[in-house]
PQR file of N, CA, C, O and H, with PARSE charges and radii, in Angstrom:
ATOM      1  N   MET A   1      16.930   7.089 -17.759 -0.4000 1.5000
ATOM      2  CA  MET A   1      15.561   7.521 -17.998 -0.0000 2.0000
ATOM      3  C   MET A   1      14.981   8.002 -16.676  0.5500 1.7000
ATOM      4  O   MET A   1      15.114   7.332 -15.652 -0.5500 1.4000
ATOM      5  N   SER A   2      14.338   9.163 -16.701 -0.4000 1.5000
ATOM      6  CA  SER A   2      13.751   9.686 -15.475 -0.0000 2.0000
ATOM      7  C   SER A   2      12.229   9.692 -15.577  0.5500 1.7000
ATOM      8  O   SER A   2      11.662   9.764 -16.667 -0.5500 1.4000
ATOM      9  H   SER A   2      14.230   9.707 -17.533  0.4000 1.0000
ATOM     10  N   ALA A   3      11.589   9.615 -14.424 -0.4000 1.5000
ATOM     11  CA  ALA A   3      10.123   9.623 -14.380 -0.0000 2.0000
ATOM     12  C   ALA A   3       9.617  11.039 -14.620  0.5500 1.7000
ATOM     13  O   ALA A   3      10.303  12.009 -14.297 -0.5500 1.4000
ATOM     14  H   ALA A   3      12.050   9.557 -13.539  0.4000 1.0000
ATOM     15  N   SER A   4       8.429  11.159 -15.181 -0.4000 1.5000
ATOM     16  CA  SER A   4       7.832  12.470 -15.402 -0.0000 2.0000
ATOM     17  C   SER A   4       7.315  13.035 -14.093  0.5500 1.7000
ATOM     18  O   SER A   4       7.037  12.278 -13.163 -0.5500 1.4000
ATOM     19  H   SER A   4       7.872  10.371 -15.443  0.4000 1.0000
ATOM     20  N   PRO A   5       7.177  14.377 -13.999 -0.5600 1.5000
ATOM     21  CA  PRO A   5       6.646  14.968 -12.769  0.2800 2.0000
ATOM     22  C   PRO A   5       5.241  14.472 -12.435  0.5500 1.7000
ATOM     23  O   PRO A   5       4.878  14.411 -11.260 -0.5500 1.4000
ATOM     24  N   ALA A   6       4.445  14.119 -13.441 -0.4000 1.5000
ATOM     25  CA  ALA A   6       3.080  13.646 -13.195 -0.0000 2.0000
ATOM     26  C   ALA A   6       3.064  12.244 -12.592  0.5500 1.7000
ATOM     27  O   ALA A   6       2.119  11.878 -11.893 -0.5500 1.4000
ATOM     28  H   ALA A   6       4.739  14.169 -14.396  0.4000 1.0000
ATOM     29  N   ALA A   7       4.091  11.473 -12.856 -0.4000 1.5000
ATOM     30  CA  ALA A   7       4.175  10.101 -12.329 -0.0000 2.0000
ATOM     31  C   ALA A   7       5.592   9.845 -11.845  0.5500 1.7000
ATOM     32  O   ALA A   7       6.339   9.094 -12.472 -0.5500 1.4000
ATOM     33  H   ALA A   7       4.858  11.770 -13.424  0.4000 1.0000
ATOM     34  N   PRO A   8       5.969  10.472 -10.721 -0.5600 1.5000
ATOM     35  CA  PRO A   8       7.360  10.401 -10.285  0.2800 2.0000
ATOM     36  C   PRO A   8       7.858   9.005  -9.943  0.5500 1.7000
ATOM     37  O   PRO A   8       9.071   8.794  -9.917 -0.5500 1.4000
ATOM     38  N   PHE A   9       6.988   8.053  -9.682 -0.4000 1.5000
ATOM     39  CA  PHE A   9       7.410   6.718  -9.316 -0.0000 2.0000
ATOM     40  C   PHE A   9       7.256   5.728 -10.474  0.5500 1.7000
ATOM     41  O   PHE A   9       7.480   4.531 -10.294 -0.5500 1.4000
ATOM     42  H   PHE A   9       6.003   8.225  -9.703  0.4000 1.0000
ATOM     43  N   GLY A  10       6.879   6.211 -11.650 -0.4000 1.5000
ATOM     44  CA  GLY A  10       6.800   5.362 -12.817 -0.0000 2.0000
ATOM     45  C   GLY A  10       5.632   4.399 -12.851  0.5500 1.7000
ATOM     46  O   GLY A  10       5.633   3.473 -13.661 -0.5500 1.4000
ATOM     47  H   GLY A  10       6.697   7.184 -11.796  0.4000 1.0000
ATOM     48  N   THR A  11       4.614   4.588 -11.981 -0.4000 1.5000
ATOM     49  CA  THR A  11       3.487   3.658 -11.961 -0.0000 2.0000
ATOM     50  C   THR A  11       2.448   3.991 -13.013  0.5500 1.7000
ATOM     51  O   THR A  11       1.669   3.123 -13.406 -0.5500 1.4000
ATOM     52  H   THR A  11       4.613   5.341 -11.323  0.4000 1.0000
ATOM     53  N   GLY A  12       2.421   5.247 -13.482 -0.4000 1.5000
ATOM     54  CA  GLY A  12       1.403   5.678 -14.421 -0.0000 2.0000
ATOM     55  C   GLY A  12       0.092   6.019 -13.743  0.5500 1.7000
ATOM     56  O   GLY A  12      -0.855   6.446 -14.405 -0.5500 1.4000
ATOM     57  H   GLY A  12       3.054   5.952 -13.163  0.4000 1.0000
ATOM     58  N   GLU A  13       0.023   5.838 -12.436 -0.4000 1.5000
ATOM     59  CA  GLU A  13      -1.186   6.144 -11.680 -0.0000 2.0000
ATOM     60  C   GLU A  13      -1.047   7.530 -11.057  0.5500 1.7000
ATOM     61  O   GLU A  13      -0.039   7.846 -10.425 -0.5500 1.4000
ATOM     62  H   GLU A  13       0.792   5.491 -11.899  0.4000 1.0000
ATOM     63  N   ILE A  14      -2.077   8.348 -11.249 -0.4000 1.5000
ATOM     64  CA  ILE A  14      -2.063   9.699 -10.700 -0.0000 2.0000
ATOM     65  C   ILE A  14      -3.201   9.829  -9.707  0.5500 1.7000
ATOM     66  O   ILE A  14      -4.360   9.559 -10.025 -0.5500 1.4000
ATOM     67  H   ILE A  14      -2.896   8.091 -11.763  0.4000 1.0000
ATOM     68  N   TYR A  15      -2.856  10.242  -8.509 -0.4000 1.5000
ATOM     69  CA  TYR A  15      -3.835  10.488  -7.458 -0.0000 2.0000
ATOM     70  C   TYR A  15      -3.847  11.987  -7.200  0.5500 1.7000
ATOM     71  O   TYR A  15      -2.800  12.634  -7.202 -0.5500 1.4000
ATOM     72  H   TYR A  15      -1.915  10.461  -8.251  0.4000 1.0000
ATOM     73  N   ARG A  16      -5.038  12.534  -6.978 -0.4000 1.5000
ATOM     74  CA  ARG A  16      -5.149  13.975  -6.784 -0.0000 2.0000
ATOM     75  C   ARG A  16      -5.995  14.253  -5.557  0.5500 1.7000
ATOM     76  O   ARG A  16      -7.034  13.626  -5.350 -0.5500 1.4000
ATOM     77  H   ARG A  16      -5.889  12.008  -6.977  0.4000 1.0000
ATOM     78  N   VAL A  17      -5.542  15.200  -4.741 -0.4000 1.5000
ATOM     79  CA  VAL A  17      -6.314  15.640  -3.584 -0.0000 2.0000
ATOM     80  C   VAL A  17      -6.473  17.149  -3.689  0.5500 1.7000
ATOM     81  O   VAL A  17      -5.492  17.886  -3.796 -0.5500 1.4000
ATOM     82  H   VAL A  17      -4.698  15.709  -4.908  0.4000 1.0000
ATOM     83  N   ASP A  18      -7.726  17.597  -3.658 -0.4000 1.5000
ATOM     84  CA  ASP A  18      -8.054  19.020  -3.703 -0.0000 2.0000
ATOM     85  C   ASP A  18      -8.730  19.418  -2.411  0.5500 1.7000
ATOM     86  O   ASP A  18      -9.491  18.641  -1.835 -0.5500 1.4000
ATOM     87  H   ASP A  18      -8.522  16.999  -3.572  0.4000 1.0000
ATOM     88  N   TRP A  19      -8.459  20.609  -1.961 -0.4000 1.5000
ATOM     89  CA  TRP A  19      -9.160  21.194  -0.823 -0.0000 2.0000
ATOM     90  C   TRP A  19     -10.338  21.967  -1.377  0.5500 1.7000
ATOM     91  O   TRP A  19     -10.180  22.738  -2.324 -0.5500 1.4000
ATOM     92  H   TRP A  19      -7.841  21.241  -2.429  0.4000 1.0000
ATOM     93  N   LEU A  20     -11.518  21.776  -0.803 -0.4000 1.5000
ATOM     94  CA  LEU A  20     -12.706  22.496  -1.243 -0.0000 2.0000
ATOM     95  C   LEU A  20     -12.769  23.814  -0.470  0.5500 1.7000
ATOM     96  O   LEU A  20     -13.093  23.809   0.718 -0.5500 1.4000
ATOM     97  H   LEU A  20     -11.646  21.150  -0.034  0.4000 1.0000
ATOM     98  N   PRO A  21     -12.464  24.950  -1.121 -0.5600 1.5000
ATOM     99  CA  PRO A  21     -12.401  26.242  -0.444  0.2800 2.0000
ATOM    100  C   PRO A  21     -13.665  26.547   0.354  0.5500 1.7000
ATOM    101  O   PRO A  21     -14.780  26.252  -0.077 -0.5500 1.4000
ATOM    102  N   GLY A  22     -13.463  27.146   1.526 -0.4000 1.5000
ATOM    103  CA  GLY A  22     -14.577  27.502   2.389 -0.0000 2.0000
ATOM    104  C   GLY A  22     -15.066  26.361   3.254  0.5500 1.7000
ATOM    105  O   GLY A  22     -16.044  26.508   3.988 -0.5500 1.4000
ATOM    106  H   GLY A  22     -12.557  27.387   1.875  0.4000 1.0000
ATOM    107  N   THR A  23     -14.387  25.214   3.175 -0.4000 1.5000
ATOM    108  CA  THR A  23     -14.767  24.039   3.961 -0.0000 2.0000
ATOM    109  C   THR A  23     -13.517  23.414   4.563  0.5500 1.7000
ATOM    110  O   THR A  23     -12.402  23.864   4.299 -0.5500 1.4000
ATOM    111  H   THR A  23     -13.593  25.095   2.579  0.4000 1.0000
ATOM    112  N   ASP A  24     -13.701  22.401   5.355 -0.4000 1.5000
ATOM    113  CA  ASP A  24     -12.594  21.595   5.866 -0.0000 2.0000
ATOM    114  C   ASP A  24     -12.534  20.263   5.126  0.5500 1.7000
ATOM    115  O   ASP A  24     -11.994  19.285   5.643 -0.5500 1.4000
ATOM    116  H   ASP A  24     -14.607  22.036   5.570  0.4000 1.0000
ATOM    117  N   VAL A  25     -13.083  20.228   3.927 -0.4000 1.5000
ATOM    118  CA  VAL A  25     -13.237  18.984   3.183 -0.0000 2.0000
ATOM    119  C   VAL A  25     -12.158  18.851   2.110  0.5500 1.7000
ATOM    120  O   VAL A  25     -11.866  19.797   1.378 -0.5500 1.4000
ATOM    121  H   VAL A  25     -13.521  21.022   3.508  0.4000 1.0000
ATOM    122  N   LEU A  26     -11.577  17.661   2.036 -0.4000 1.5000
ATOM    123  CA  LEU A  26     -10.644  17.291   0.974 -0.0000 2.0000
ATOM    124  C   LEU A  26     -11.373  16.361   0.010  0.5500 1.7000
ATOM    125  O   LEU A  26     -12.146  15.501   0.433 -0.5500 1.4000
ATOM    126  H   LEU A  26     -11.814  16.893   2.631  0.4000 1.0000
ATOM    127  N   ARG A  27     -11.127  16.535  -1.267 -0.4000 1.5000
ATOM    128  CA  ARG A  27     -11.713  15.650  -2.284 -0.0000 2.0000
ATOM    129  C   ARG A  27     -10.562  14.951  -2.989  0.5500 1.7000
ATOM    130  O   ARG A  27      -9.705  15.592  -3.597 -0.5500 1.4000
ATOM    131  H   ARG A  27     -10.500  17.233  -1.610  0.4000 1.0000
ATOM    132  N   GLY A  28     -10.556  13.643  -2.901 -0.4000 1.5000
ATOM    133  CA  GLY A  28      -9.521  12.853  -3.551 -0.0000 2.0000
ATOM    134  C   GLY A  28     -10.063  12.205  -4.808  0.5500 1.7000
ATOM    135  O   GLY A  28     -11.211  11.762  -4.850 -0.5500 1.4000
ATOM    136  H   GLY A  28     -11.252  13.122  -2.407  0.4000 1.0000
ATOM    137  N   THR A  29      -9.226  12.152  -5.830 -0.4000 1.5000
ATOM    138  CA  THR A  29      -9.604  11.508  -7.084 -0.0000 2.0000
ATOM    139  C   THR A  29      -8.547  10.469  -7.412  0.5500 1.7000
ATOM    140  O   THR A  29      -7.361  10.776  -7.532 -0.5500 1.4000
ATOM    141  H   THR A  29      -8.294  12.512  -5.796  0.4000 1.0000
ATOM    142  N   CYS A  30      -8.998   9.249  -7.552 -0.4000 1.5000
ATOM    143  CA  CYS A  30      -8.118   8.127  -7.906 -0.0000 2.0000
ATOM    144  C   CYS A  30      -7.778   8.201  -9.398  0.5500 1.7000
ATOM    145  O   CYS A  30      -8.441   8.908 -10.156 -0.5500 1.4000
ATOM    146  H   CYS A  30      -9.962   8.999  -7.455  0.4000 1.0000
ATOM    147  N   HIS A  31      -6.748   7.472  -9.809 -0.4000 1.5000
ATOM    148  CA  HIS A  31      -6.383   7.415 -11.229 -0.0000 2.0000
ATOM    149  C   HIS A  31      -7.505   6.861 -12.088  0.5500 1.7000
ATOM    150  O   HIS A  31      -7.522   7.090 -13.297 -0.5500 1.4000
ATOM    151  H   HIS A  31      -6.209   6.897  -9.193  0.4000 1.0000
ATOM    152  N   CYS A  32      -8.457   6.126 -11.483 -0.4000 1.5000
ATOM    153  CA  CYS A  32      -9.575   5.567 -12.247 -0.0000 2.0000
ATOM    154  C   CYS A  32     -10.719   6.559 -12.393  0.5500 1.7000
ATOM    155  O   CYS A  32     -11.658   6.314 -13.150 -0.5500 1.4000
ATOM    156  H   CYS A  32      -8.443   5.940 -10.500  0.4000 1.0000
ATOM    157  N   GLY A  33     -10.651   7.689 -11.669 -0.4000 1.5000
ATOM    158  CA  GLY A  33     -11.692   8.701 -11.743 -0.0000 2.0000
ATOM    159  C   GLY A  33     -12.649   8.678 -10.569  0.5500 1.7000
ATOM    160  O   GLY A  33     -13.448   9.601 -10.416 -0.5500 1.4000
ATOM    161  H   GLY A  33      -9.889   7.888 -11.054  0.4000 1.0000
ATOM    162  N   ARG A  34     -12.592   7.647  -9.733 -0.4000 1.5000
ATOM    163  CA  ARG A  34     -13.473   7.573  -8.572 -0.0000 2.0000
ATOM    164  C   ARG A  34     -13.065   8.632  -7.550  0.5500 1.7000
ATOM    165  O   ARG A  34     -11.878   8.874  -7.334 -0.5500 1.4000
ATOM    166  H   ARG A  34     -11.943   6.897  -9.858  0.4000 1.0000
ATOM    167  N   GLU A  35     -14.065   9.260  -6.921 -0.4000 1.5000
ATOM    168  CA  GLU A  35     -13.799  10.327  -5.958 -0.0000 2.0000
ATOM    169  C   GLU A  35     -14.245   9.940  -4.559  0.5500 1.7000
ATOM    170  O   GLU A  35     -15.131   9.105  -4.375 -0.5500 1.4000
ATOM    171  H   GLU A  35     -15.029   9.063  -7.097  0.4000 1.0000
ATOM    172  N   HIS A  36     -13.608  10.571  -3.573 -0.4000 1.5000
ATOM    173  CA  HIS A  36     -13.908  10.352  -2.158 -0.0000 2.0000
ATOM    174  C   HIS A  36     -13.662  11.669  -1.443  0.5500 1.7000
ATOM    175  O   HIS A  36     -12.732  12.398  -1.789 -0.5500 1.4000
ATOM    176  H   HIS A  36     -12.888  11.250  -3.722  0.4000 1.0000
ATOM    177  N   THR A  37     -14.490  11.985  -0.444 -0.4000 1.5000
ATOM    178  CA  THR A  37     -14.267  13.189   0.348 -0.0000 2.0000
ATOM    179  C   THR A  37     -14.042  12.816   1.799  0.5500 1.7000
ATOM    180  O   THR A  37     -14.587  11.833   2.302 -0.5500 1.4000
ATOM    181  H   THR A  37     -15.245  11.393  -0.163  0.4000 1.0000
ATOM    182  N   ALA A  38     -13.213  13.635   2.469 -0.4000 1.5000
ATOM    183  CA  ALA A  38     -12.900  13.414   3.882 -0.0000 2.0000
ATOM    184  C   ALA A  38     -12.355  14.712   4.460  0.5500 1.7000
ATOM    185  O   ALA A  38     -11.819  15.547   3.732 -0.5500 1.4000
ATOM    186  H   ALA A  38     -12.770  14.433   2.060  0.4000 1.0000
ATOM    187  N   GLN A  39     -12.494  14.875   5.758 -0.4000 1.5000
ATOM    188  CA  GLN A  39     -11.914  16.034   6.428 -0.0000 2.0000
ATOM    189  C   GLN A  39     -10.499  15.736   6.917  0.5500 1.7000
ATOM    190  O   GLN A  39      -9.711  16.660   7.116 -0.5500 1.4000
ATOM    191  H   GLN A  39     -12.930  14.196   6.349  0.4000 1.0000
ATOM    192  N   ASP A  40     -10.175  14.495   7.108 -0.4000 1.5000
ATOM    193  CA  ASP A  40      -8.888  14.083   7.648 -0.0000 2.0000
ATOM    194  C   ASP A  40      -7.950  13.660   6.511  0.5500 1.7000
ATOM    195  O   ASP A  40      -8.277  12.740   5.761 -0.5500 1.4000
ATOM    196  H   ASP A  40     -10.815  13.744   6.947  0.4000 1.0000
ATOM    197  N   PRO A  41      -6.788  14.315   6.370 -0.5600 1.5000
ATOM    198  CA  PRO A  41      -5.880  13.937   5.289  0.2800 2.0000
ATOM    199  C   PRO A  41      -5.368  12.500   5.401  0.5500 1.7000
ATOM    200  O   PRO A  41      -5.115  11.856   4.383 -0.5500 1.4000
ATOM    201  N   ILE A  42      -5.216  11.999   6.612 -0.4000 1.5000
ATOM    202  CA  ILE A  42      -4.776  10.611   6.776 -0.0000 2.0000
ATOM    203  C   ILE A  42      -5.843   9.658   6.252  0.5500 1.7000
ATOM    204  O   ILE A  42      -5.531   8.690   5.559 -0.5500 1.4000
ATOM    205  H   ILE A  42      -5.423  12.522   7.439  0.4000 1.0000
ATOM    206  N   GLU A  43      -7.103   9.934   6.585 -0.4000 1.5000
ATOM    207  CA  GLU A  43      -8.205   9.114   6.067 -0.0000 2.0000
ATOM    208  C   GLU A  43      -8.223   9.136   4.546  0.5500 1.7000
ATOM    209  O   GLU A  43      -8.461   8.109   3.910 -0.5500 1.4000
ATOM    210  H   GLU A  43      -7.356  10.721   7.148  0.4000 1.0000
ATOM    211  N   MET A  44      -7.970  10.316   3.956 -0.4000 1.5000
ATOM    212  CA  MET A  44      -7.979  10.441   2.499 -0.0000 2.0000
ATOM    213  C   MET A  44      -6.898   9.567   1.871  0.5500 1.7000
ATOM    214  O   MET A  44      -7.174   8.828   0.927 -0.5500 1.4000
ATOM    215  H   MET A  44      -7.777  11.150   4.473  0.4000 1.0000
ATOM    216  N   TRP A  45      -5.662   9.645   2.386 -0.4000 1.5000
ATOM    217  CA  TRP A  45      -4.580   8.857   1.799 -0.0000 2.0000
ATOM    218  C   TRP A  45      -4.760   7.371   2.052  0.5500 1.7000
ATOM    219  O   TRP A  45      -4.380   6.553   1.214 -0.5500 1.4000
ATOM    220  H   TRP A  45      -5.438  10.246   3.153  0.4000 1.0000
ATOM    221  N   GLU A  46      -5.329   7.010   3.181 -0.4000 1.5000
ATOM    222  CA  GLU A  46      -5.620   5.593   3.418 -0.0000 2.0000
ATOM    223  C   GLU A  46      -6.608   5.077   2.390  0.5500 1.7000
ATOM    224  O   GLU A  46      -6.462   3.961   1.893 -0.5500 1.4000
ATOM    225  H   GLU A  46      -5.638   7.674   3.862  0.4000 1.0000
ATOM    226  N   TRP A  47      -7.621   5.883   2.065 -0.4000 1.5000
ATOM    227  CA  TRP A  47      -8.595   5.486   1.040 -0.0000 2.0000
ATOM    228  C   TRP A  47      -7.891   5.333  -0.310  0.5500 1.7000
ATOM    229  O   TRP A  47      -8.086   4.349  -1.024 -0.5500 1.4000
ATOM    230  H   TRP A  47      -7.740   6.790   2.469  0.4000 1.0000
ATOM    231  N   MET A  48      -7.069   6.332  -0.638 -0.4000 1.5000
ATOM    232  CA  MET A  48      -6.364   6.289  -1.926 -0.0000 2.0000
ATOM    233  C   MET A  48      -5.519   5.024  -2.048  0.5500 1.7000
ATOM    234  O   MET A  48      -5.570   4.327  -3.062 -0.5500 1.4000
ATOM    235  H   MET A  48      -6.910   7.131  -0.058  0.4000 1.0000
ATOM    236  N   LEU A  49      -4.742   4.736  -1.003 -0.4000 1.5000
ATOM    237  CA  LEU A  49      -3.827   3.600  -1.068 -0.0000 2.0000
ATOM    238  C   LEU A  49      -4.538   2.259  -0.964  0.5500 1.7000
ATOM    239  O   LEU A  49      -4.011   1.249  -1.430 -0.5500 1.4000
ATOM    240  H   LEU A  49      -4.701   5.302  -0.180  0.4000 1.0000
ATOM    241  N   ALA A  50      -5.730   2.228  -0.360 -0.4000 1.5000
ATOM    242  CA  ALA A  50      -6.479   0.978  -0.217 -0.0000 2.0000
ATOM    243  C   ALA A  50      -7.476   0.771  -1.349  0.5500 1.7000
ATOM    244  O   ALA A  50      -8.082  -0.295  -1.454 -0.5500 1.4000
ATOM    245  H   ALA A  50      -6.158   3.048   0.019  0.4000 1.0000
ATOM    246  N   HIS A  51      -7.653   1.789  -2.201 -0.4000 1.5000
ATOM    247  CA  HIS A  51      -8.609   1.695  -3.303 -0.0000 2.0000
ATOM    248  C   HIS A  51      -8.280   0.456  -4.138  0.5500 1.7000
ATOM    249  O   HIS A  51      -7.110   0.145  -4.359 -0.5500 1.4000
ATOM    250  H   HIS A  51      -7.161   2.656  -2.115  0.4000 1.0000
ATOM    251  N   PRO A  52      -9.307  -0.243  -4.596 -0.5600 1.5000
ATOM    252  CA  PRO A  52      -9.109  -1.543  -5.261  0.2800 2.0000
ATOM    253  C   PRO A  52      -8.043  -1.539  -6.353  0.5500 1.7000
ATOM    254  O   PRO A  52      -7.974  -0.633  -7.183 -0.5500 1.4000
ATOM    255  N   GLN A  53      -7.223  -2.572  -6.326 -0.4000 1.5000
ATOM    256  CA  GLN A  53      -6.198  -2.768  -7.347 -0.0000 2.0000
ATOM    257  C   GLN A  53      -6.837  -3.393  -8.584  0.5500 1.7000
ATOM    258  O   GLN A  53      -7.807  -4.144  -8.479 -0.5500 1.4000
ATOM    259  H   GLN A  53      -7.278  -3.308  -5.652  0.4000 1.0000
ATOM    260  N   GLY A  54      -6.293  -3.082  -9.746 -0.4000 1.5000
ATOM    261  CA  GLY A  54      -6.722  -3.735 -10.971 -0.0000 2.0000
ATOM    262  C   GLY A  54      -7.911  -3.093 -11.649  0.5500 1.7000
ATOM    263  O   GLY A  54      -8.357  -3.594 -12.681 -0.5500 1.4000
ATOM    264  H   GLY A  54      -5.505  -2.472  -9.832  0.4000 1.0000
ATOM    265  N   HIS A  55      -8.443  -2.016 -11.123 -0.4000 1.5000
ATOM    266  CA  HIS A  55      -9.559  -1.371 -11.785 -0.0000 2.0000
ATOM    267  C   HIS A  55      -9.043  -0.499 -12.921  0.5500 1.7000
ATOM    268  O   HIS A  55      -7.881  -0.092 -12.929 -0.5500 1.4000
ATOM    269  H   HIS A  55      -8.081  -1.608 -10.284  0.4000 1.0000
ATOM    270  N   GLU A  56      -9.914  -0.220 -13.875 -0.4000 1.5000
ATOM    271  CA  GLU A  56      -9.529   0.517 -15.066 -0.0000 2.0000
ATOM    272  C   GLU A  56      -9.898   1.991 -14.953  0.5500 1.7000
ATOM    273  O   GLU A  56     -10.894   2.332 -14.315 -0.5500 1.4000
ATOM    274  H   GLU A  56     -10.858  -0.550 -13.869  0.4000 1.0000
ATOM    275  N   PRO A  57      -9.097   2.875 -15.572 -0.5600 1.5000
ATOM    276  CA  PRO A  57      -9.463   4.291 -15.612  0.2800 2.0000
ATOM    277  C   PRO A  57     -10.793   4.490 -16.331  0.5500 1.7000
ATOM    278  O   PRO A  57     -11.188   3.667 -17.157 -0.5500 1.4000
ATOM    279  N   GLN A  58     -11.487   5.595 -16.011 -0.4000 1.5000
ATOM    280  CA  GLN A  58     -12.768   5.868 -16.652 -0.0000 2.0000
ATOM    281  C   GLN A  58     -12.571   5.919 -18.166  0.5500 1.7000
ATOM    282  O   GLN A  58     -11.538   6.381 -18.651 -0.5500 1.4000
ATOM    283  H   GLN A  58     -11.166   6.264 -15.340  0.4000 1.0000
ATOM    284  N   GLY A  59     -13.556   5.448 -18.892 -0.4000 1.5000
ATOM    285  CA  GLY A  59     -13.503   5.438 -20.337 -0.0000 2.0000
ATOM    286  C   GLY A  59     -13.021   4.115 -20.898  0.5500 1.7000
ATOM    287  O   GLY A  59     -13.214   3.853 -22.085 -0.5500 1.4000
ATOM    288  H   GLY A  59     -14.394   5.073 -18.497  0.4000 1.0000
ATOM    289  N   ASN A  60     -12.410   3.285 -20.097 -0.4000 1.5000
ATOM    290  CA  ASN A  60     -11.972   1.954 -20.534 -0.0000 2.0000
ATOM    291  C   ASN A  60     -13.008   0.941 -20.077  0.5500 1.7000
ATOM    292  O   ASN A  60     -13.371   0.903 -18.902 -0.5500 1.4000
ATOM    293  H   ASN A  60     -12.254   3.498 -19.133  0.4000 1.0000
ATOM    294  N   SER A  61     -13.477   0.133 -20.993 -0.4000 1.5000
ATOM    295  CA  SER A  61     -14.438  -0.903 -20.619 -0.0000 2.0000
ATOM    296  C   SER A  61     -13.884  -2.257 -21.006  0.5500 1.7000
ATOM    297  O   SER A  61     -13.134  -2.391 -21.973 -0.5500 1.4000
ATOM    298  H   SER A  61     -13.182   0.164 -21.948  0.4000 1.0000
ATOM    299  N   SER A  62     -14.270  -3.255 -20.233 -0.4000 1.5000
ATOM    300  CA  SER A  62     -13.770  -4.619 -20.507 -0.0000 2.0000
ATOM    301  C   SER A  62     -14.799  -5.421 -21.255  0.5500 1.7000
ATOM    302  O   SER A  62     -14.562  -6.586 -21.573 -0.5500 1.4000
ATOM    303  H   SER A  62     -14.879  -3.146 -19.448  0.4000 1.0000
TER
END
């Protein structure tokens, strides 16, 4: 069984980083839907990887 391209490591979590054209700003979106902006790609990935564990994707309520 192979992992899908959207989740190559089989975690089911998708992280997305977009560059905002005309700026030096990156916008990251966590699998839960929370967003963060930064100019430094290292800062962006540190935020992504440190983002709280155990939170639910948007639309899921406990």
